[in-house]
C-alpha positions as CSV (number, residue, x, y, z in Angstrom):
1,X,10.3,-1.5,-43.6
2,X,10.9,-3.8,-40.5
3,X,13.6,-2.2,-39.1
4,X,11.7,0.7,-38.5
5,X,8.8,-0.9,-36.9
6,X,10.9,-2.7,-34.8
7,X,12.6,0.9,-33.7
8,X,9.2,2.4,-33.6
9,X,8.2,-0.5,-31.2
10,X,11.1,0.0,-29.3
11,X,10.2,3.5,-28.4
12,X,6.8,2.7,-27.6
13,X,7.8,0.5,-25.3
14,X,10.1,3.0,-23.4
15,X,7.4,5.5,-23.2
16,X,5.3,3.1,-21.7
17,X,7.8,1.8,-19.4
18,X,8.5,5.8,-18.3
19,X,4.3,6.4,-18.1
20,X,4.3,3.2,-15.8
21,X,6.8,4.3,-13.8
22,X,5.8,7.9,-13.0
23,X,2.3,6.3,-12.7
24,X,3.0,4.3,-9.7
25,X,5.0,6.7,-8.3
26,X,2.2,9.0,-8.2
27,X,0.0,6.3,-6.8
28,X,2.4,5.5,-4.3
29,X,2.8,8.6,-3.0
30,X,-1.1,8.9,-3.1
31,X,-1.0,11.9,-5.3
32,X,-3.0,9.9,-7.3
33,X,-5.6,9.1,-4.6
34,X,-7.3,5.9,-4.4
35,X,-10.6,5.4,-6.8
36,X,-8.9,8.1,-8.9
37,X,-10.2,7.4,-12.8
38,X,-6.8,7.4,-15.1
39,X,-8.7,8.2,-18.1
40,X,-6.2,7.2,-21.3
41,X,-7.0,10.4,-23.6
42,X,-6.2,13.0,-20.3
43,X,-2.8,11.1,-19.3
44,X,-2.0,11.1,-23.0
45,X,-2.6,14.9,-22.8
46,X,-0.3,15.5,-19.4
47,X,2.3,14.0,-20.0
48,X,2.5,14.7,-24.3
49,X,2.3,11.6,-25.4
50,X,0.1,9.4,-27.9
51,X,-2.4,7.1,-26.4
52,X,-1.4,3.8,-27.4
53,X,1.7,3.4,-24.7
54,X,-0.6,5.0,-22.1
55,X,-3.5,2.3,-22.9
56,X,0.0,-0.1,-22.4
57,X,1.0,2.0,-19.1
58,X,-2.0,1.2,-17.7
59,X,-3.0,-2.4,-18.4
60,X,0.1,-3.2,-16.9
61,X,-0.9,-0.8,-13.9
62,X,-3.9,-2.7,-13.7
63,X,-2.2,-6.2,-14.2
64,X,0.3,-5.4,-11.1
65,X,-2.9,-4.8,-9.2
66,X,-1.7,-0.6,-8.8
67,X,-5.1,0.0,-10.6
68,X,-8.5,-2.2,-11.4
69,X,-11.3,-1.8,-14.1
70,X,-14.9,-1.6,-14.0
71,X,-17.1,-1.5,-16.7
72,X,-19.0,1.9,-15.9
73,X,-15.4,3.8,-14.6
74,X,-12.6,1.8,-17.2
75,X,-9.3,2.0,-15.1
76,X,-9.4,3.1,-11.7
77,X,-6.6,3.7,-8.7
78,X,-6.9,0.5,-6.4
79,X,-8.6,1.1,-3.3
80,X,-7.1,-1.0,-0.4
81,X,-8.9,-1.7,2.6
82,X,-7.3,-1.9,6.1
83,X,-9.1,-5.4,6.5
84,X,-7.5,-6.5,2.9
85,X,-3.9,-5.9,4.7
86,X,-4.3,-8.0,7.2
87,X,-3.3,-11.6,5.0
88,X,-0.6,-9.7,3.2
89,X,0.7,-9.3,6.9
90,X,0.7,-13.0,7.5
91,X,2.8,-14.0,4.5
92,X,4.5,-10.8,5.1
93,X,5.9,-12.1,8.8
94,X,7.7,-15.6,7.4
95,X,9.6,-13.5,4.6
96,X,11.0,-10.7,6.6
97,X,12.0,-13.0,8.9
98,X,14.0,-15.0,6.2
99,X,15.1,-11.7,4.9
100,X,16.7,-10.6,7.7
101,X,18.2,-13.3,8.7
102,X,19.8,-14.1,5.1
103,X,21.0,-10.3,5.7
104,X,22.6,-11.3,8.7
105,X,24.4,-13.8,6.5
106,X,25.0,-11.7,3.4
107,X,24.8,-8.2,3.9
108,X,27.5,-6.3,2.3
109,X,29.3,-3.2,4.1
110,X,27.5,-0.6,1.6
111,X,24.1,-2.4,2.5
112,X,25.0,-2.2,6.1
113,X,25.8,1.7,5.7
114,X,22.3,2.1,3.8
115,X,20.6,0.6,6.8
116,X,22.3,2.5,9.1
117,X,22.2,5.9,7.7
118,X,18.0,4.7,7.4
119,X,17.9,4.4,11.3
120,X,19.5,7.5,11.7
121,X,16.8,9.2,9.4
122,X,14.3,7.3,10.9
123,X,15.3,8.4,14.5
124,X,14.8,12.2,13.0
125,X,11.8,11.7,11.9
126,X,10.0,10.4,14.8
127,X,11.7,13.1,17.0
128,X,9.8,15.7,14.5
129,X,6.5,13.6,14.3
130,X,6.4,13.3,10.9
131,X,4.7,10.5,10.0
132,X,5.1,10.6,6.6
133,X,8.5,10.5,6.5
134,X,8.5,7.9,9.7
135,X,5.8,5.3,6.9
136,X,8.5,6.2,3.9
137,X,11.3,5.3,6.5
138,X,9.7,2.3,8.0
139,X,9.0,0.5,4.7
140,X,12.6,1.7,3.2
141,X,14.0,-0.1,5.7
142,X,12.6,-3.4,5.3
143,X,13.2,-2.8,1.6
144,X,16.8,-2.2,1.9
145,X,16.9,-5.5,3.9
146,X,15.0,-7.3,1.8
147,X,17.7,-6.0,-1.0
148,X,20.2,-7.4,1.2
149,X,19.0,-10.9,1.7
150,X,20.8,-11.4,-1.7
151,X,17.5,-13.7,-2.9
152,X,15.6,-12.2,-6.2
153,X,12.4,-14.6,-5.7
154,X,12.7,-12.9,-2.0
155,X,13.1,-9.7,-3.5
156,X,10.1,-9.8,-6.1
157,X,7.8,-11.4,-3.4
158,X,8.5,-9.2,-0.6
159,X,8.6,-6.1,-2.9
160,X,4.8,-6.6,-4.1
161,X,3.8,-6.9,-0.5
162,X,5.8,-3.7,0.2
163,X,3.8,-1.8,-2.5
164,X,0.4,-3.1,-1.6
165,X,1.1,-2.0,2.0
166,X,2.3,1.3,1.0
167,X,-1.2,1.9,-1.0
168,X,-3.1,1.0,2.2
169,X,-0.7,2.3,4.9
170,X,-2.3,6.2,4.8
171,X,-5.6,5.1,5.1
172,X,-4.7,2.7,8.2
173,X,-2.3,4.7,10.1
174,X,0.5,3.5,12.0
175,X,0.5,4.3,15.7
176,X,3.4,3.5,17.7
177,X,6.1,4.9,15.7
178,X,8.9,4.9,18.6
179,X,8.4,1.0,19.3
180,X,8.6,0.8,15.8
181,X,12.0,2.1,15.7
182,X,13.2,0.4,18.9
183,X,12.6,-2.6,16.8
184,X,14.2,-1.7,13.9
185,X,17.5,-0.9,15.9
186,X,17.6,-4.2,17.8
187,X,17.1,-6.0,14.3
188,X,19.9,-4.2,12.7
189,X,22.0,-4.9,15.9
190,X,21.9,-8.6,15.2
191,X,22.3,-8.2,11.2
192,X,25.4,-6.4,12.0
193,X,26.2,-8.8,14.5
194,X,25.7,-11.9,11.9
195,X,23.5,-13.6,13.8
196,X,21.5,-15.2,11.3
197,X,18.8,-16.5,14.4
198,X,17.7,-13.8,16.3
199,X,18.0,-11.8,13.1
200,X,14.6,-14.2,11.8
201,X,13.2,-13.9,14.9
202,X,13.4,-10.4,15.9
203,X,12.1,-9.3,12.5
204,X,9.4,-12.1,12.9
205,X,8.0,-10.5,16.1
206,X,7.9,-7.0,14.6
207,X,6.1,-7.4,12.2
208,X,4.0,-9.7,14.5
209,X,3.8,-6.7,16.9
210,X,2.7,-4.5,13.9
211,X,-0.1,-7.1,12.7
212,X,-1.6,-7.1,16.4
213,X,-1.6,-3.6,16.4
214,X,-3.1,-2.9,13.3
215,X,-6.1,-6.0,13.7
216,X,-6.0,-6.8,17.2
């Protein structure tokens, strides 16, 4: 009997993980917009699963700040105001510099190749005036650098910051795509050269410039 219960619990946990990941992706790509109610019965019906794993998934979304609970509406998708991003950028400036410096020291050949391919795709998106693709590739560039740092604690902290910034980025907008692209190219060249200090300095300056453009 206990073995059956353990197996059922494992299956439920996997279903909850699947529902969580799908809902998180829909929130991040704004398929589920800010303020959207996360109705457990409706989600369970849409995904053709029981309500229990959906409740667990929604609870995790609240814990991870992708959703928020209110007495009247229940759980709804978190609304990130532009001004909420300012303190994130202050912390991000320091951590992005650290990540770039560590990447210059630890990045593998494969990771450097991923960064170079990202830059090429980003150039094409900016040339085409594709704002949505620009935002995605901009955040991907920083995520790749974070992973290339080889520091799991740094990855964890910056991943949460990047997710929150992505939630608010559509509302905040992002001017100066050409400038951002140029700065990305400079950061990548420093990383490719293995110059830890310059990589750190350029990454910090890049985030600081974006912060000033957004918030003054």
